[in-house]
C-alpha positions in Angstrom: -32.0 -28.1 -10.1 -35.8 -27.3 -9.9 -37.1 -24.4 -11.9 -37.7 -20.9 -10.6 -41.4 -21.4 -10.1 -41.0 -24.6 -8.1 -38.4 -22.9 -5.8 -40.8 -19.9 -5.5 -43.5 -22.3 -4.4 -41.2 -23.8 -1.8 -40.5 -20.3 -0.5 -44.2 -19.5 -0.4 -45.0 -22.8 1.5 -42.1 -22.1 3.9 -43.3 -18.6 4.6 -46.9 -19.7 5.2 -45.7 -22.3 7.7 -43.2 -19.9 9.3 -45.7 -17.0 9.6 -48.2 -19.4 11.2 -45.9 -21.2 13.6 -43.0 -18.8 14.1 -40.7 -21.3 12.6 -39.7 -23.5 9.6 -39.0 -21.2 6.6 -35.3 -21.8 7.0 -35.7 -25.5 7.8 -38.1 -26.0 4.9 -36.1 -24.1 2.3 -32.7 -25.6 3.4 -34.1 -29.1 3.4 -35.5 -28.6 -0.2 -32.1 -27.2 -1.4 -30.1 -30.0 0.2 -32.4 -32.6 -1.3 -31.7 -31.3 -4.8 -28.0 -31.2 -4.3 -27.0 -27.7 -3.2 -24.0 -27.6 -0.9 -24.8 -27.1 2.8 -23.1 -23.7 3.2 -24.6 -22.5 -0.1 -28.1 -23.8 0.8 -28.0 -22.0 4.2 -26.5 -18.8 2.6 -29.3 -18.8 -0.1 -32.0 -19.3 2.6 -30.6 -16.4 4.7 -30.1 -14.0 1.9 -33.7 -14.7 0.8 -34.9 -14.2 4.4 -33.6 -10.7 4.5 -36.6 -9.8 2.4 -39.0 -12.3 3.8 -38.3 -11.5 7.4 -38.7 -7.8 6.7 -42.0 -8.4 5.0 -43.1 -10.8 7.7 -42.1 -8.4 10.5 -43.9 -5.5 9.0 -47.0 -7.6 8.4 -47.1 -8.9 12.0 -46.6 -5.3 13.2 -49.6 -4.2 11.2 -51.7 -6.8 12.8 -50.5 -5.9 16.3 -48.5 -9.2 16.8 -45.2 -7.6 17.9 -43.9 -6.8 21.4 -41.3 -4.2 20.6 -39.9 -4.1 24.1 -38.2 -7.4 23.5 -36.9 -6.9 20.0 -33.5 -5.6 20.8 -32.8 -8.2 23.5 -33.6 -10.9 21.0 -32.3 -9.5 17.7 -28.8 -8.2 18.8 -27.4 -11.4 20.5 -29.2 -13.5 17.9 -27.5 -11.6 15.1 -24.0 -11.8 16.7 -24.4 -15.6 17.2 -25.8 -16.1 13.7 -22.7 -14.3 12.3 -20.5 -16.6 14.3 -22.4 -19.7 13.2 -22.3 -18.7 9.5 -18.5 -18.0 9.7 -18.0 -21.4 11.3 -20.1 -23.3 8.7 -18.3 -21.7 5.7 -14.9 -22.8 7.3 -15.9 -26.4 7.0 -15.5 -28.4 3.7 -18.7 -29.5 2.1 -18.1 -33.1 2.9 -17.8 -32.4 6.6 -20.6 -29.8 6.7 -23.3 -32.0 5.1 -23.5 -34.5 8.0 -23.3 -31.7 10.6 -26.2 -29.9 9.0 -28.1 -33.1 8.6 -27.7 -34.0 12.2 -28.9 -30.5 13.3 -31.9 -30.6 10.9 -32.8 -34.1 12.0 -32.7 -33.1 15.6 -34.8 -30.0 15.0 -37.3 -32.0 13.1 -37.6 -34.5 16.0 -38.0 -31.5 18.4 -40.7 -29.9 16.3 -42.6 -33.1 15.9 -42.5 -33.8 19.7 -43.2 -30.2 20.5 -46.5 -30.1 18.6 -47.7 -33.6 19.3 -47.3 -33.4 23.1 -48.6 -29.9 23.7 -50.6 -29.5 26.9 -53.3 -27.0 27.7 -52.4 -24.3 30.1 -52.9 -20.6 30.6 -50.8 -17.6 29.5 -50.3 -14.9 32.2 -48.7 -12.1 30.4 -45.9 -10.8 32.5 -42.3 -9.7 32.3 -39.6 -12.0 30.8 -36.2 -11.3 32.1 -33.3 -10.2 29.9 -31.1 -13.0 31.4 -33.5 -15.4 29.8 -33.9 -13.7 26.4 -30.2 -13.0 25.7 -28.8 -16.5 25.9 -32.0 -17.9 24.3 -31.5 -15.6 21.3 -27.7 -16.5 21.1 -28.3 -20.2 21.0 -31.2 -19.8 18.5 -29.2 -17.6 16.3 -26.2 -19.9 16.1 -28.3 -22.9 15.4 -30.2 -20.9 12.7 -27.0 -20.2 10.8 -25.5 -23.7 11.2 -28.7 -25.6 10.2 -30.2 -23.1 7.8 -33.0 -22.8 10.3 -33.5 -22.9 14.0 -34.4 -19.4 15.1 -38.1 -20.4 15.4 -37.8 -24.0 16.6 -35.5 -23.0 19.5 -36.6 -19.4 20.3 -40.3 -19.5 19.6 -40.8 -22.9 21.3 -39.0 -21.7 24.5 -41.1 -18.5 24.6 -44.3 -20.4 24.1 -43.3 -22.8 26.8 -42.6 -20.0 29.3 -46.4 -19.2 29.3 -45.7 -15.5 29.6 -46.6 -14.3 26.1 -49.6 -14.7 23.9 -48.8 -17.1 21.0 -49.5 -14.5 18.3 -47.0 -12.1 20.1 -44.4 -14.9 20.3 -44.8 -15.5 16.5 -44.8 -11.9 15.6 -42.0 -10.8 17.9 -39.7 -13.6 16.8 -40.5 -12.9 13.1 -39.6 -9.2 13.6 -36.4 -9.9 15.5 -35.4 -12.5 12.8 -34.7 -9.7 10.3 -31.5 -8.6 12.1 -30.5 -12.2 12.8 -30.8 -12.9 9.1 -28.6 -9.9 8.3 -26.0 -11.2 10.7 -26.0 -14.7 9.3 -25.9 -13.4 5.7 -22.9 -11.1 6.5 -21.1 -14.2 7.8 -21.8 -16.2 4.7 -20.8 -13.4 2.3 -17.6 -13.0 4.2 -16.8 -16.8 4.0 -18.1 -17.6 0.5 -17.3 -16.1 -2.9 -20.3 -14.8 -4.8 -19.8 -17.5 -7.4 -20.7 -20.1 -4.7 -24.1 -18.6 -4.0 -26.9 -19.5 -6.4 -28.6 -16.1 -6.7 -31.4 -17.5 -8.9 -32.3 -19.7 -5.9 -32.2 -16.7 -3.6 -34.5 -14.7 -5.9 -37.0 -17.6 -6.2 -37.2 -18.1 -2.4 -37.5 -14.4 -1.9 -40.4 -14.0 -4.3 -42.3 -16.8 -2.8 -41.6 -15.7 0.8 -42.6 -12.1 0.2 -45.9 -13.1 -1.4 -46.7 -15.4 1.5 -45.7 -13.1 4.4 -48.9 -10.9 4.6 -51.2 -13.9 4.2 -49.3 -15.8 6.9 -49.5 -12.9 9.3 -53.3 -12.8 8.8 -54.0 -16.5 9.1 -51.7 -17.0 12.2 -54.9 -16.9 14.3 -56.8 -19.4 12.1 -54.6 -22.3 11.3 -54.5 -25.4 13.5 -50.8 -25.0 14.6 -50.5 -28.5 16.2 -51.4 -30.1 12.8 -49.1 -27.8 10.9 -46.2 -28.3 13.3 -46.6 -32.1 13.2 -46.6 -32.1 9.4 -43.5 -30.0 9.2 -41.6 -32.0 11.8 -42.3 -35.3 10.0 -41.2 -33.9 6.6 -38.0 -32.6 8.0 -37.2 -35.9 9.7 -37.9 -38.0 6.6 -36.0 -35.8 4.2 -32.9 -35.6 6.4 -32.9 -39.2 7.7 -30.6 -40.7 5.1 -27.8 -38.1 5.5 -28.3 -38.4 9.3 -27.9 -42.1 9.2 -24.8 -41.8 7.0 -23.3 -39.3 9.5 -23.6 -41.8 12.4 -22.5 -44.8 10.3 -25.8 -46.6 9.9 -26.9 -45.6 6.4 -26.0 -48.9 4.7 -27.8 -51.1 7.2 -30.6 -49.2 8.9 -32.1 -47.0 6.2 -35.1 -49.1 5.3 -36.3 -50.0 8.8 -35.6 -46.4 10.1 -37.7 -44.9 7.3 -40.5 -47.4 8.1 -40.4 -46.6 11.8 -40.3 -42.8 11.1 -43.2 -43.0 8.7 -45.3 -45.1 11.2 -44.5 -42.7 14.0 -45.4 -39.7 11.8 -48.7 -41.3 10.8 -49.6 -42.1 14.4 -48.7 -38.6 15.4 -50.9 -37.1 12.8 -53.8 -39.3 13.8 -53.3 -38.4 17.4 -53.2 -34.7 16.7 -56.2 -34.7 14.5 -58.2 -36.5 17.1 -57.0 -34.1 19.8 -58.0 -31.1 17.8 -61.4 -32.5 17.2 -61.9 -33.3 21.0 -60.7 -29.8 21.9 -63.1 -28.1 19.4 -66.0 -30.3 20.6 -65.2 -29.2 24.2 -65.2 -25.6 23.2 -68.6 -26.0 21.4 -69.9 -27.7 24.5 -68.7 -24.9 26.8 -70.1 -22.2 24.6 -73.4 -24.0 24.7 -73.5 -24.1 28.5 -76.6 -22.5 30.2 -76.3 -18.8 31.3 -77.1 -19.7 34.9 -74.0 -21.9 35.4 -72.0 -21.4 38.6 -69.4 -18.6 38.4 -68.9 -15.9 35.8 -69.5 -16.7 32.1 -66.4 -17.8 30.2 -65.1 -16.1 27.1 -63.3 -17.8 24.3 -59.5 -17.0 24.5 -56.4 -17.3 22.5 -55.1 -20.7 21.5 -52.4 -21.8 19.1 -55.3 -22.7 16.7 -56.8 -19.2 16.8 -57.5 -16.4 19.2 -59.0 -13.1 20.3 -55.8 -11.2 21.0 -56.6 -10.6 24.6 -53.6 -9.4 26.6 -54.4 -10.9 30.0 -54.9 -14.6 31.0 -55.8 -16.6 27.9 -55.7 -20.4 27.2 -52.7 -21.7 25.3 -51.0 -25.0 24.6 -47.9 -25.1 26.7 -45.3 -27.7 27.2 
């Protein structure tokens, strides 16, 4: 088992990623714990117990920076919490030998989704407008259940769908989902505490993740406008894929025969994705510099720089954003 400091650094890294992308604290932490041999239910329980503190700190930090749309909190948090409780209860009812492949399949799928999501983003425009409750409630329920089952999933499912809707600023998506996640985490933790004995939960691991996450939360809320989200998302997706590939292959009966070629293919795809994303970011930044250097007498009104996933102004109207 890694030392307290290493686990705290894992929590810090996970929270920096989560605060910038609106996802991946749970996936990052659970993946680390599974890799070092923690049982699936205990790993997810540890992550969610630590997230009670980290999501509270993250939500307060995002609120302080004006990143939260409070009108949507209840419609995300309540169904998400109920579904997370159900997912945690179901996971603790499975024996560890059966839970490990289930969690690995979920994590592998979410890793593939994150990688594709950030590699194939398209430029579009956000038109801030109403999002119906009949969209928010089932979205929160699915995201909450997946979060408890896989140790992470609230952000990959919920944040990605809200970003894809094109109706909220990216910073508001990240901040609102982070604030709602507090109640979702409480629901999942209640399910784990009901289904597991306290002796099965490594509280030292919980404390280490909590310390690292709380330290990282304010910094993540501040840098959410500065980091190149496409690059960060591509890195996270590839790491999750590679670290869960072996258990995933074992779960589908291919571990003995396909491990080496699958790892080689995944590594090649990940490297190609990183190169593509870096080149895309450079082209987009060059285009922005070119537009900002356009002469003042160009046709039409002057353009202003707007919000993107790599950074933004916080404008509430129509702003550029990467949208799938």
